[in-house]
Backbone as ProteinMPNN parsed JSONL, in Angstrom:
{"seq_chain_A": "MDINDISSVTPFFTFDPLQGEDVSVLVGLLNSCHDGVDQLGEIDQRCPTYAEKLSHQGASFSKGRGDVSWDDATIIFVALRCTEEDGSPSEPLDRGISMERLGRFPANNGNSIEYLRNHLIPEEPGDLGVQLLAQLDGGLRTETVGHEHLSIGFGGMILHGWLTPQEVPKMRSYLEKSVWKVDKNEPFDGGVREIVRHLLILLKSAEKRQLGVLMRRH", "coords_chain_A": {"N_chain_A": [[149.136, 93.82, 125.787], [150.653, 94.971, 128.72], [152.61, 97.906, 129.106], [154.465, 97.789, 130.92], [155.122, 95.023, 131.056], [157.527, 93.066, 130.302], [158.455, 90.523, 130.095], [158.29, 88.609, 128.165], [160.017, 89.312, 126.273], [162.965, 88.86, 124.649], [165.6, 89.874, 123.431], [167.975, 92.118, 124.371], [168.722, 95.764, 124.486], [171.401, 97.748, 124.329], [172.778, 100.931, 125.326], [175.499, 102.424, 124.851], [178.084, 104.65, 126.161], [179.846, 106.663, 123.949], [182.987, 107.543, 122.251], [184.486, 110.187, 120.41], [184.192, 111.891, 117.268], [184.344, 110.976, 114.456], [183.038, 108.984, 113.391], [181.527, 108.363, 111.027], [183.742, 108.457, 109.228], [185.211, 106.473, 109.864], [183.438, 104.204, 109.316], [183.256, 104.625, 106.681], [185.74, 103.949, 105.808], [185.929, 101.206, 106.436], [183.778, 100.322, 104.921], [184.917, 100.869, 102.395], [186.592, 98.661, 101.915], [185.01, 96.574, 101.406], [184.173, 97.435, 98.985], [186.27, 96.844, 97.492], [188.323, 98.45, 97.653], [190.938, 98.926, 99.644], [191.313, 100.997, 102.202], [192.086, 101.098, 104.771], [194.59, 101.591, 105.702], [195.013, 104.231, 106.128], [193.847, 105.038, 108.356], [195.291, 106.004, 110.758], [195.974, 108.556, 110.041], [193.373, 109.741, 109.324], [191.53, 108.965, 111.458], [192.789, 109.284, 113.989], [192.353, 108.993, 116.848], [190.814, 106.658, 117.063], [192.293, 104.914, 115.86], [194.474, 104.781, 117.654], [193.206, 103.629, 119.956], [192.475, 101.234, 118.971], [194.919, 100.177, 118.274], [196.019, 99.805, 120.798], [194.66, 97.498, 121.591], [195.877, 95.707, 120.037], [195.24, 95.787, 117.392], [196.384, 96.798, 114.473], [196.687, 98.563, 111.519], [198.488, 99.115, 109.591], [199.14, 97.993, 107.192], [196.785, 97.811, 106.111], [193.397, 96.367, 105.851], [193.812, 93.617, 105.741], [195.666, 93.015, 107.807], [194.367, 92.561, 110.189], [192.234, 90.201, 111.859], [189.793, 90.618, 112.901], [186.138, 91.042, 112.928], [184.17, 93.438, 111.115], [182.293, 94.604, 112.847], [183.277, 94.312, 115.403], [185.511, 95.84, 115.303], [184.483, 98.29, 115.07], [183.0, 98.479, 117.488], [185.184, 98.308, 119.475], [186.506, 100.554, 118.734], [184.77, 102.721, 119.119], [183.497, 102.585, 121.592], [183.237, 104.075, 124.706], [186.131, 104.2, 127.012], [188.054, 103.977, 130.063], [191.339, 105.204, 131.051], [192.846, 102.864, 131.711], [191.983, 101.153, 129.904], [189.439, 99.962, 130.709], [185.763, 99.636, 130.558], [183.982, 102.61, 130.318], [181.939, 104.411, 132.888], [178.633, 103.559, 132.75], [175.842, 105.348, 130.845], [173.55, 105.311, 132.399], [172.318, 104.021, 135.35], [169.997, 103.334, 136.289], [166.377, 102.914, 136.008], [165.929, 103.634, 133.479], [167.74, 102.607, 131.584], [166.976, 100.012, 131.558], [164.252, 100.229, 130.685], [164.446, 101.251, 128.145], [165.987, 99.23, 127.151], [164.572, 96.89, 127.039], [161.848, 97.125, 125.634], [158.336, 96.276, 125.322], [157.625, 95.505, 122.419], [158.299, 95.25, 118.998], [160.36, 93.378, 118.988], [161.685, 94.106, 121.381], [162.719, 96.574, 120.707], [163.077, 99.86, 121.519], [163.66, 102.177, 120.16], [163.144, 101.749, 117.623], [160.395, 101.362, 117.774], [159.703, 104.098, 118.429], [160.506, 105.322, 116.095], [158.595, 104.367, 114.449], [156.031, 105.325, 115.466], [156.38, 107.914, 116.414], [155.233, 110.963, 115.335], [156.779, 113.25, 113.282], [157.704, 116.786, 113.208], [158.196, 117.724, 110.603], [158.219, 115.768, 107.592], [160.977, 113.376, 107.429], [162.575, 115.06, 108.905], [165.256, 116.648, 111.169], [165.211, 115.132, 113.503], [163.967, 112.777, 112.884], [166.011, 111.807, 111.047], [168.26, 111.517, 112.813], [167.358, 109.51, 114.77], [166.898, 107.414, 113.059], [169.607, 106.955, 112.322], [170.705, 106.251, 114.871], [169.267, 103.987, 115.36], [169.693, 102.432, 113.012], [172.056, 103.054, 111.584], [174.229, 101.351, 111.159], [173.378, 99.167, 109.991], [171.805, 96.936, 107.565], [169.72, 98.289, 106.339], [170.644, 100.952, 106.02], [173.464, 100.816, 105.114], [173.474, 98.623, 103.223], [174.414, 96.04, 103.765], [175.336, 93.527, 106.246], [177.918, 93.528, 107.291], [179.053, 95.63, 108.886], [177.417, 95.398, 111.205], [176.935, 92.821, 112.491], [178.72, 91.042, 114.905], [181.204, 89.369, 116.623], [180.289, 86.831, 119.095], [177.609, 87.072, 119.133], [176.96, 89.917, 119.159], [175.272, 92.682, 118.065], [175.455, 95.406, 116.279], [173.615, 98.62, 116.068], [173.465, 101.543, 115.561], [174.551, 104.986, 115.968], [174.992, 107.961, 117.805], [176.898, 110.946, 117.56], [178.972, 112.902, 119.823], [178.388, 115.625, 119.236], [175.984, 115.242, 118.037], [174.241, 114.384, 119.953], [173.157, 116.536, 121.767], [171.564, 117.936, 119.784], [169.65, 115.855, 119.154], [168.556, 115.611, 121.87], [167.415, 118.159, 122.078], [165.565, 118.19, 120.073], [163.716, 116.343, 120.786], [162.847, 117.576, 123.154], [161.79, 119.993, 122.312], [160.748, 120.3, 119.83], [157.944, 120.279, 117.633], [156.572, 117.645, 117.703], [154.348, 114.796, 117.235], [152.211, 112.273, 118.653], [151.464, 109.111, 117.332], [148.144, 108.272, 117.002], [147.206, 105.661, 116.814], [149.104, 104.166, 118.266], [150.33, 100.993, 119.436], [150.726, 100.72, 122.378], [149.517, 102.469, 124.993], [150.693, 105.604, 125.738], [153.233, 104.848, 125.083], [155.147, 106.036, 123.451], [155.828, 108.407, 124.657], [156.748, 107.51, 127.052], [159.047, 106.232, 126.14], [160.546, 108.458, 125.104], [160.923, 110.045, 127.451], [162.654, 108.307, 128.991], [164.81, 108.234, 127.179], [165.628, 110.888, 127.02], [166.936, 111.041, 129.495], [169.274, 109.419, 129.125], [170.515, 110.755, 126.997], [170.837, 113.295, 128.195], [172.573, 112.695, 130.203], [174.822, 111.723, 128.425], [175.372, 114.096, 127.172], [176.189, 115.86, 129.224], [178.537, 114.648, 129.865], [179.907, 114.942, 127.45], [179.743, 113.024, 125.581], [178.888, 110.619, 122.981], [176.481, 108.333, 121.713], [176.218, 104.746, 121.468], [174.41, 102.254, 120.051], [173.458, 98.901, 120.552], [172.551, 95.355, 120.4], [171.946, 92.556, 122.161]], "CA_chain_A": [[150.271, 93.757, 126.766], [151.002, 96.312, 129.425], [153.789, 98.564, 128.735], [155.493, 97.248, 131.903], [155.135, 93.704, 130.786], [158.675, 92.846, 129.463], [158.854, 89.151, 130.425], [158.307, 87.694, 127.072], [161.01, 89.973, 125.14], [164.331, 88.235, 124.989], [166.661, 90.781, 123.143], [168.201, 93.424, 125.261], [169.445, 96.613, 123.731], [172.333, 98.661, 125.329], [173.169, 102.305, 124.923], [177.042, 102.683, 125.467], [178.866, 105.84, 125.916], [180.697, 106.555, 122.671], [183.875, 108.71, 122.177], [184.978, 110.649, 119.085], [183.186, 112.394, 116.169], [184.761, 110.573, 113.094], [182.254, 107.618, 113.198], [181.367, 108.194, 109.597], [185.013, 108.291, 108.545], [185.619, 104.975, 110.123], [182.526, 103.517, 108.695], [183.601, 104.782, 105.217], [187.057, 103.288, 105.595], [185.518, 99.853, 106.405], [182.965, 100.129, 103.644], [185.753, 100.804, 101.184], [187.266, 97.373, 101.813], [183.949, 95.752, 100.855], [184.029, 97.855, 97.557], [187.434, 96.398, 96.694], [189.439, 99.365, 97.851], [191.349, 98.941, 100.922], [191.863, 102.344, 102.619], [192.301, 101.216, 106.254], [196.091, 102.067, 106.132], [194.833, 105.679, 106.196], [193.181, 105.234, 109.655], [196.154, 106.77, 111.569], [195.781, 109.996, 109.649], [192.002, 110.21, 109.237], [190.875, 108.687, 112.559], [193.871, 109.088, 114.986], [191.937, 108.587, 118.348], [190.214, 105.432, 116.956], [193.411, 104.082, 115.483], [195.134, 104.584, 118.938], [192.522, 102.799, 120.735], [192.489, 99.837, 118.38], [196.393, 99.706, 118.449], [196.146, 99.379, 122.255], [194.086, 96.22, 121.753], [196.35, 94.762, 119.198], [194.601, 95.857, 116.019], [197.033, 97.806, 113.685], [196.288, 98.624, 110.14], [199.468, 99.75, 108.796], [199.132, 97.415, 105.807], [195.524, 97.591, 105.522], [192.348, 95.479, 106.396], [194.271, 92.23, 105.999], [196.474, 92.826, 109.14], [193.509, 92.321, 111.488], [191.296, 89.277, 111.637], [188.562, 90.981, 113.632], [185.118, 91.272, 112.103], [184.134, 94.863, 111.135], [181.435, 95.231, 113.929], [184.139, 94.374, 116.579], [186.491, 96.943, 115.136], [183.762, 99.605, 115.398], [182.801, 98.494, 118.763], [186.35, 98.615, 120.253], [186.939, 101.94, 118.491], [183.816, 103.733, 119.459], [183.002, 102.584, 123.001], [184.101, 104.952, 125.75], [186.927, 103.553, 127.96], [189.012, 104.577, 130.936], [192.819, 105.183, 130.738], [193.34, 101.597, 131.774], [191.071, 100.235, 128.865], [188.161, 99.331, 131.101], [184.663, 100.259, 129.935], [183.625, 103.671, 131.277], [180.696, 104.366, 133.529], [177.276, 103.597, 131.834], [175.028, 106.567, 130.776], [172.55, 105.333, 133.244], [172.272, 102.668, 136.06], [168.63, 103.238, 136.859], [165.299, 102.232, 135.313], [165.841, 104.148, 132.059], [168.437, 101.702, 130.623], [166.188, 98.73, 131.607], [163.066, 100.348, 129.897], [164.931, 101.298, 126.772], [166.603, 97.967, 126.746], [163.618, 95.797, 126.815], [160.494, 97.461, 125.465], [157.518, 95.193, 124.941], [157.19, 95.617, 121.205], [159.339, 95.264, 117.975], [161.529, 92.641, 119.5], [162.328, 94.849, 122.486], [163.458, 97.838, 120.247], [162.365, 101.042, 121.896], [164.003, 103.126, 119.014], [162.303, 101.399, 116.359], [158.959, 101.833, 118.063], [159.786, 105.576, 118.316], [160.446, 105.627, 114.665], [157.218, 103.962, 113.902], [154.871, 105.941, 116.099], [156.391, 109.373, 116.705], [154.992, 111.645, 114.105], [157.781, 114.307, 113.243], [157.207, 118.065, 112.915], [158.2, 117.808, 109.129], [158.758, 114.498, 107.253], [162.426, 113.533, 107.276], [163.409, 116.292, 109.61], [166.552, 116.127, 111.88], [164.917, 114.11, 114.601], [163.917, 111.44, 112.181], [167.221, 111.41, 110.637], [168.955, 111.02, 113.985], [166.669, 108.357, 115.233], [167.339, 106.441, 111.984], [171.045, 106.801, 112.404], [170.971, 105.664, 115.963], [168.713, 102.602, 115.292], [169.965, 101.713, 111.874], [173.108, 103.657, 110.85], [175.23, 100.341, 110.865], [172.56, 97.762, 109.613], [171.404, 96.762, 106.164], [168.794, 99.413, 105.895], [171.48, 102.029, 105.703], [174.63, 100.5, 104.387], [173.236, 97.68, 102.204], [175.035, 94.758, 104.148], [175.511, 93.281, 107.695], [179.278, 93.344, 107.901], [179.196, 96.581, 110.143], [176.48, 95.241, 112.286], [176.861, 91.514, 113.085], [179.975, 90.951, 115.316], [181.495, 88.169, 117.553], [179.606, 86.536, 120.27], [176.168, 87.497, 119.077], [176.693, 91.407, 119.165], [174.524, 93.258, 116.764], [175.451, 97.104, 116.26], [172.581, 99.201, 115.306], [173.871, 102.758, 115.191], [175.208, 105.831, 116.904], [174.88, 109.511, 117.737], [178.123, 111.548, 118.069], [178.83, 113.988, 120.971], [177.73, 116.812, 118.535], [174.497, 115.05, 117.728], [173.328, 114.188, 121.198], [172.295, 117.665, 122.208], [170.447, 118.097, 118.791], [168.587, 114.838, 119.485], [167.852, 116.075, 123.127], [166.646, 119.381, 121.886], [164.558, 117.774, 119.19], [162.787, 115.602, 121.559], [162.105, 118.497, 124.198], [161.327, 121.171, 121.874], [159.961, 120.17, 118.513], [156.379, 119.939, 117.859], [156.189, 116.304, 117.203], [153.161, 114.215, 117.743], [152.115, 110.764, 118.726], [150.555, 108.18, 116.482], [146.932, 107.872, 117.748], [147.166, 104.112, 116.802], [150.3, 103.354, 118.7], [149.783, 99.892, 120.308], [150.792, 100.78, 123.791], [149.186, 103.902, 125.345], [151.768, 106.306, 126.522], [154.453, 104.223, 124.8], [156.093, 106.977, 122.791], [156.092, 109.433, 125.553], [157.584, 106.806, 128.072], [160.387, 106.123, 125.55], [161.143, 109.699, 125.18], [161.319, 110.27, 128.789], [163.879, 107.657, 129.449], [165.743, 108.41, 126.249], [166.205, 112.077, 127.432], [167.646, 110.957, 130.63], [170.427, 108.984, 128.761], [170.833, 111.909, 126.365], [171.332, 114.445, 128.995], [173.88, 112.145, 130.738], [176.0, 111.805, 127.564], [175.685, 115.626, 126.985], [176.949, 116.382, 130.34], [179.979, 114.225, 129.666], [180.477, 115.268, 126.175], [179.96, 111.776, 124.816], [177.892, 110.075, 122.072], [175.8, 106.942, 122.167], [176.397, 103.641, 120.59], [173.292, 101.471, 120.252], [173.798, 97.619, 120.21], [171.702, 94.42, 120.672], [172.644, 91.258, 122.518]], "C_chain_A": [[150.327, 95.142, 127.416], [152.275, 96.711, 129.061], [154.754, 98.198, 129.662], [155.76, 95.754, 131.898], [156.341, 93.315, 129.903], [159.116, 91.39, 129.558], [159.08, 88.378, 129.182], [159.324, 88.235, 125.962], [162.387, 89.427, 125.632], [165.534, 89.11, 124.704], [166.833, 91.878, 124.192], [169.229, 94.33, 124.338], [170.118, 97.621, 124.753], [172.679, 99.873, 124.684], [174.399, 102.542, 125.55], [177.36, 104.128, 125.27], [179.784, 105.702, 124.738], [181.589, 107.842, 122.666], [184.185, 109.011, 120.74], [183.904, 111.074, 118.181], [183.383, 111.723, 114.779], [184.205, 109.127, 112.964], [182.183, 107.382, 111.574], [182.588, 108.013, 108.736], [185.422, 106.878, 108.753], [184.633, 104.068, 109.461], [182.844, 103.483, 107.113], [184.81, 103.919, 104.861], [186.869, 101.56, 105.565], [184.818, 99.411, 105.133], [183.83, 99.956, 102.328], [186.429, 99.423, 100.952], [186.197, 96.446, 101.109], [183.728, 96.185, 99.333], [185.281, 97.571, 96.763], [188.534, 97.344, 96.698], [189.641, 99.558, 99.316], [192.057, 100.2, 101.551], [192.154, 102.308, 104.186], [193.644, 101.57, 106.673], [195.989, 103.412, 106.293], [194.206, 106.133, 107.528], [193.934, 106.178, 110.617], [195.984, 108.281, 111.297], [194.255, 110.528, 109.706], [191.142, 109.91, 110.546], [191.917, 108.416, 113.797], [193.388, 108.437, 116.294], [191.452, 107.022, 118.179], [191.41, 104.488, 116.514], [194.207, 103.654, 116.832], [194.547, 103.654, 119.743], [192.607, 101.299, 120.153], [193.845, 99.365, 118.371], [196.666, 99.287, 119.743], [195.633, 98.019, 122.464], [194.59, 95.348, 120.813], [195.836, 94.897, 117.875], [195.368, 97.122, 115.323], [196.762, 97.566, 112.34], [197.232, 99.255, 109.331], [199.608, 99.324, 107.325], [197.874, 97.293, 105.217], [194.62, 96.726, 106.262], [192.91, 94.027, 106.744], [195.085, 91.98, 107.188], [195.613, 92.423, 110.222], [192.522, 91.326, 111.092], [189.904, 89.603, 112.199], [187.559, 91.151, 112.63], [184.849, 92.92, 112.275], [183.329, 95.398, 112.277], [182.391, 95.286, 115.204], [185.102, 95.395, 116.489], [185.663, 98.257, 115.539], [183.499, 99.595, 116.795], [183.958, 98.914, 119.783], [186.752, 100.146, 120.026], [186.218, 103.09, 119.16], [183.485, 103.722, 120.999], [183.924, 103.345, 123.884], [184.875, 103.977, 126.797], [187.626, 104.417, 128.848], [190.451, 104.528, 130.393], [193.349, 103.877, 130.846], [192.645, 100.65, 130.729], [189.824, 99.908, 129.396], [187.096, 100.145, 130.606], [184.334, 101.429, 130.965], [182.112, 103.6, 131.929], [179.597, 104.399, 132.496], [176.69, 104.99, 131.887], [174.005, 106.469, 131.851], [172.651, 103.913, 133.923], [171.06, 102.463, 136.636], [167.623, 102.521, 135.876], [165.297, 102.541, 133.816], [166.575, 103.066, 130.986], [167.731, 100.407, 130.684], [164.958, 98.998, 130.73], [163.433, 100.56, 128.511], [165.529, 99.977, 126.255], [165.737, 96.865, 126.468], [162.241, 96.366, 126.786], [159.495, 96.405, 124.851], [156.81, 95.197, 123.6], [158.406, 95.589, 120.26], [160.669, 94.533, 118.455], [162.22, 93.372, 120.564], [162.8, 96.209, 122.078], [162.618, 99.092, 120.485], [162.534, 102.061, 120.79], [163.242, 102.973, 117.9], [160.753, 101.706, 116.515], [158.735, 103.384, 118.068], [159.572, 105.966, 116.93], [159.163, 105.471, 113.95], [156.052, 104.798, 114.343], [155.052, 107.387, 116.668], [156.222, 110.226, 115.335], [155.865, 113.012, 114.129], [156.993, 115.623, 112.864], [157.104, 118.286, 111.364], [158.738, 116.327, 108.82], [160.232, 114.571, 106.908], [163.121, 114.484, 107.826], [164.681, 115.587, 110.457], [166.304, 115.081, 112.802], [164.694, 112.62, 114.021], [165.15, 110.864, 111.631], [168.134, 110.78, 111.686], [168.5, 109.714, 114.643], [167.041, 107.082, 114.416], [168.786, 106.021, 112.036], [171.394, 106.001, 113.69], [170.428, 104.158, 116.019], [169.325, 101.752, 114.333], [171.311, 102.108, 111.013], [174.168, 102.527, 110.395], [174.721, 99.081, 110.454], [172.336, 98.082, 108.168], [170.636, 97.846, 105.727], [169.625, 100.638, 105.379], [172.633, 101.748, 104.746], [174.577, 99.322, 103.326], [173.95, 96.262, 102.576], [175.151, 94.732, 105.728], [176.976, 93.226, 108.241], [179.603, 94.338, 109.029], [178.326, 96.238, 111.285], [176.662, 93.882, 113.09], [178.328, 91.272, 113.488], [179.956, 89.503, 116.201], [180.772, 88.091, 118.704], [178.218, 87.02, 120.35], [175.788, 89.019, 119.128], [176.226, 91.733, 117.957], [174.622, 94.76, 117.02], [174.237, 97.465, 115.48], [172.969, 100.503, 114.765], [174.461, 103.659, 116.157], [174.63, 107.217, 116.784], [176.232, 110.065, 118.272], [177.8, 112.549, 119.139], [178.051, 115.227, 120.495], [176.199, 116.62, 118.261], [173.591, 114.812, 118.779], [172.638, 115.437, 121.575], [171.338, 118.069, 121.083], [169.276, 117.145, 118.97], [167.735, 115.204, 120.719], [167.009, 117.23, 122.825], [165.445, 119.203, 120.969], [163.374, 117.22, 120.123], [162.056, 116.569, 122.619], [161.504, 119.624, 123.627], [160.441, 121.194, 120.631], [158.58, 119.847, 118.646], [155.943, 118.682, 117.099], [155.068, 115.851, 117.904], [153.221, 112.88, 118.028], [151.163, 110.016, 117.909], [149.287, 107.83, 117.349], [146.717, 106.394, 117.76], [148.192, 103.452, 117.41], [149.714, 102.214, 119.58], [149.936, 99.903, 121.749], [150.602, 102.312, 124.259], [150.182, 104.385, 126.17], [153.202, 105.746, 126.134], [155.494, 105.357, 124.373], [156.689, 108.011, 123.835], [157.099, 108.746, 126.752], [159.073, 106.546, 127.42], [161.1, 107.374, 125.538], [161.644, 110.207, 126.393], [162.496, 109.651, 129.21], [164.894, 107.898, 128.469], [166.445, 109.841, 126.642], [167.081, 111.985, 128.628], [169.126, 110.313, 130.224], [171.177, 110.121, 128.026], [171.468, 112.901, 127.116], [172.572, 113.869, 129.863], [174.966, 112.119, 129.84], [176.286, 113.349, 127.266], [176.326, 116.162, 127.938], [178.504, 115.811, 130.326], [180.701, 114.361, 128.456], [180.839, 114.064, 125.462], [178.759, 111.642, 123.897], [177.181, 108.846, 122.625], [175.869, 105.983, 121.026], [175.249, 102.49, 120.999], [173.565, 99.898, 119.775], [172.732, 96.547, 120.907], [172.429, 93.181, 120.995], [171.717, 90.255, 123.32]], "O_chain_A": [[150.11, 96.207, 126.838], [153.071, 95.848, 128.69], [155.928, 98.256, 129.297], [156.573, 95.279, 132.691], [156.107, 93.244, 128.697], [160.203, 91.104, 129.057], [159.99, 87.551, 129.132], [159.436, 87.658, 124.881], [162.819, 89.538, 126.779], [166.438, 89.17, 125.537], [165.889, 92.426, 124.761], [170.187, 93.918, 123.684], [169.575, 98.16, 125.717], [172.879, 99.851, 123.47], [174.418, 102.853, 126.741], [176.933, 104.746, 124.295], [180.439, 104.671, 124.581], [181.162, 108.955, 122.972], [184.138, 108.101, 119.913], [182.765, 110.632, 118.33], [182.512, 111.96, 113.942], [184.876, 108.216, 112.479], [182.681, 106.419, 110.989], [182.497, 107.476, 107.632], [185.927, 106.205, 107.855], [185.134, 103.04, 109.005], [182.701, 102.474, 106.422], [184.889, 103.279, 103.813], [187.517, 100.803, 104.842], [185.124, 98.44, 104.441], [183.583, 99.162, 101.42], [186.788, 99.114, 99.816], [186.571, 95.615, 100.281], [183.186, 95.42, 98.535], [185.413, 97.942, 95.596], [189.522, 97.217, 95.975], [188.867, 100.134, 100.081], [193.266, 100.38, 101.405], [192.424, 103.339, 104.801], [193.886, 101.831, 107.852], [197.046, 103.918, 106.669], [194.045, 107.318, 107.819], [193.317, 107.051, 111.227], [195.873, 109.11, 112.2], [194.005, 111.662, 110.113], [190.109, 110.557, 110.718], [191.821, 107.4, 114.486], [193.962, 107.455, 116.763], [191.685, 106.219, 119.083], [191.392, 103.308, 116.867], [194.528, 102.494, 117.088], [195.277, 102.823, 120.282], [192.793, 100.325, 120.883], [194.011, 98.148, 118.459], [197.525, 98.419, 119.9], [196.069, 97.357, 123.406], [193.996, 94.289, 120.611], [196.064, 93.926, 117.153], [195.031, 98.281, 115.566], [196.6, 96.406, 111.96], [196.844, 99.936, 108.382], [200.056, 100.039, 106.429], [197.703, 96.815, 104.096], [195.033, 96.305, 107.343], [192.589, 93.383, 107.743], [195.22, 90.825, 107.594], [196.148, 91.923, 111.212], [191.93, 91.511, 110.029], [188.95, 88.867, 111.946], [187.934, 91.396, 111.484], [185.193, 93.572, 113.261], [183.581, 96.525, 112.705], [182.29, 96.233, 115.984], [185.556, 95.866, 117.532], [186.15, 99.141, 116.243], [183.731, 100.636, 117.41], [183.77, 99.685, 120.724], [187.222, 100.855, 120.916], [186.734, 104.103, 119.631], [183.228, 104.774, 121.585], [185.152, 103.277, 123.825], [184.263, 103.065, 127.354], [187.836, 105.576, 128.488], [190.719, 103.874, 129.385], [194.317, 103.622, 130.129], [192.805, 99.432, 130.796], [188.994, 99.531, 128.57], [187.356, 101.287, 130.226], [184.392, 101.281, 132.186], [181.252, 102.827, 131.509], [179.63, 105.151, 131.522], [176.965, 105.749, 132.816], [173.549, 107.537, 132.259], [172.964, 102.883, 133.326], [170.914, 101.539, 137.436], [167.998, 101.673, 135.066], [164.737, 101.801, 133.008], [166.135, 102.756, 129.879], [167.946, 99.658, 129.731], [164.576, 98.063, 130.026], [162.715, 100.036, 127.659], [165.543, 99.701, 125.056], [166.1, 95.954, 125.724], [161.481, 96.177, 127.735], [159.877, 95.715, 123.906], [155.605, 94.952, 123.532], [159.501, 95.897, 120.73], [161.801, 95.002, 118.334], [163.44, 93.218, 120.617], [163.246, 96.977, 122.931], [161.631, 99.362, 119.801], [161.574, 102.778, 120.505], [162.736, 103.904, 117.274], [160.028, 102.173, 115.636], [157.649, 103.856, 117.73], [158.693, 106.747, 116.565], [158.726, 106.218, 113.075], [155.114, 104.948, 113.56], [154.156, 107.988, 117.26], [157.017, 110.13, 114.401], [155.612, 113.832, 115.012], [155.885, 115.606, 112.329], [156.158, 118.893, 110.861], [159.517, 115.743, 109.573], [160.733, 115.503, 106.279], [164.213, 114.817, 107.365], [165.013, 114.402, 110.44], [167.115, 114.162, 112.917], [165.107, 111.574, 114.522], [165.386, 109.657, 111.688], [168.694, 109.7, 111.5], [169.347, 108.907, 115.024], [167.391, 106.002, 114.892], [169.124, 104.858, 111.815], [172.283, 105.151, 113.636], [171.031, 103.264, 116.613], [169.533, 100.562, 114.57], [171.582, 101.564, 109.943], [174.884, 102.714, 109.412], [175.386, 98.046, 110.502], [172.583, 99.162, 107.631], [170.947, 98.349, 104.647], [169.263, 101.249, 104.374], [172.749, 102.379, 103.695], [175.564, 99.09, 102.626], [174.037, 95.405, 101.696], [175.073, 95.762, 106.398], [177.233, 92.937, 109.41], [180.301, 94.003, 109.986], [178.531, 96.823, 112.348], [176.529, 93.902, 114.313], [179.177, 91.275, 112.597], [178.991, 88.763, 116.393], [180.561, 89.109, 119.365], [177.687, 87.337, 121.415], [174.618, 89.402, 119.139], [176.624, 91.226, 116.908], [173.936, 95.298, 117.889], [173.845, 96.854, 114.486], [172.843, 100.668, 113.552], [174.894, 103.16, 117.195], [173.918, 107.579, 115.847], [176.654, 109.666, 119.357], [176.669, 112.98, 119.364], [177.212, 115.787, 121.2], [175.359, 117.519, 118.247], [172.375, 114.969, 118.661], [171.417, 115.342, 121.703], [170.268, 118.558, 121.445], [168.108, 117.532, 118.945], [166.505, 115.153, 120.715], [165.885, 117.271, 123.323], [164.456, 119.931, 121.052], [162.239, 117.696, 120.112], [160.873, 116.406, 122.919], [160.718, 120.28, 124.312], [159.537, 122.014, 120.467], [158.099, 119.241, 119.604], [155.175, 118.647, 116.138], [154.745, 116.327, 118.992], [154.227, 112.254, 117.695], [150.0, 110.417, 117.873], [149.427, 107.13, 118.352], [146.069, 105.898, 118.682], [148.317, 102.243, 117.211], [148.768, 102.414, 120.342], [149.272, 99.086, 122.387], [151.389, 103.209, 123.955], [150.561, 103.782, 127.174], [154.209, 106.103, 126.746], [156.565, 105.502, 124.964], [157.866, 108.369, 123.82], [158.039, 109.355, 127.263], [160.103, 106.641, 128.088], [162.259, 107.384, 125.953], [162.733, 110.781, 126.417], [163.364, 110.324, 129.767], [166.032, 107.767, 128.919], [167.67, 109.952, 126.594], [167.955, 112.84, 128.772], [170.1, 110.633, 130.904], [172.32, 110.427, 128.366], [172.554, 113.361, 126.765], [173.494, 114.627, 130.165], [176.07, 112.444, 130.279], [177.449, 113.731, 127.138], [177.138, 117.031, 127.618], [179.474, 116.458, 130.719], [181.873, 114.009, 128.326], [181.898, 113.927, 124.85], [177.781, 112.385, 123.98], [177.29, 108.44, 123.782], [175.639, 106.293, 119.857], [175.23, 101.941, 122.1], [173.887, 99.721, 118.601], [172.117, 96.906, 121.911], [173.356, 92.758, 120.305], [172.155, 89.161, 123.675]]}, "name": "protein", "num_of_chains": 1, "seq": "MDINDISSVTPFFTFDPLQGEDVSVLVGLLNSCHDGVDQLGEIDQRCPTYAEKLSHQGASFSKGRGDVSWDDATIIFVALRCTEEDGSPSEPLDRGISMERLGRFPANNGNSIEYLRNHLIPEEPGDLGVQLLAQLDGGLRTETVGHEHLSIGFGGMILHGWLTPQEVPKMRSYLEKSVWKVDKNEPFDGGVREIVRHLLILLKSAEKRQLGVLMRRH"}
């Protein structure tokens, strides 16, 4: 299959602008509920920015998780996705070919970041770049948290993972400067470098706006 042939790939992956640095805190609060300890009543103190956004959408956790019927993935999506003052979605990180190329790559069910994880050879095993790619692709999925509650949401939405605004320049710097290599057996000639090129466009856009990245599938 040619790298430009995307007609047979059905899922589409979106890379939304993300606000806030307290993603891990929010994930921890939601996970605590599944461990039998409901700590979501602490969200106002521990994640005030996210708590305010959720409250504006009618989700208040003053009495804990039982106050809100939304699934966990929807809570995360509403809290993290960057919005304007009126609540409308913010400008996307890219309106050109990069979002399309990353959104429908002709391998791994269209998942360009998974392809990168499989065929980019890092400078060091388990280095920062490997960790950040894993967090972007799988930070909210079973491979990381052990269940699907944080990933599968209403209307067929599937959240994958994230990069915070502080992590975006680290990911960008790694892809630009680190001595990583390409798997000589990658199935699509030039695939890794094609993905890196388009991912850098998104990362530079996010860095310029001091935003993170939220990856989802639909």
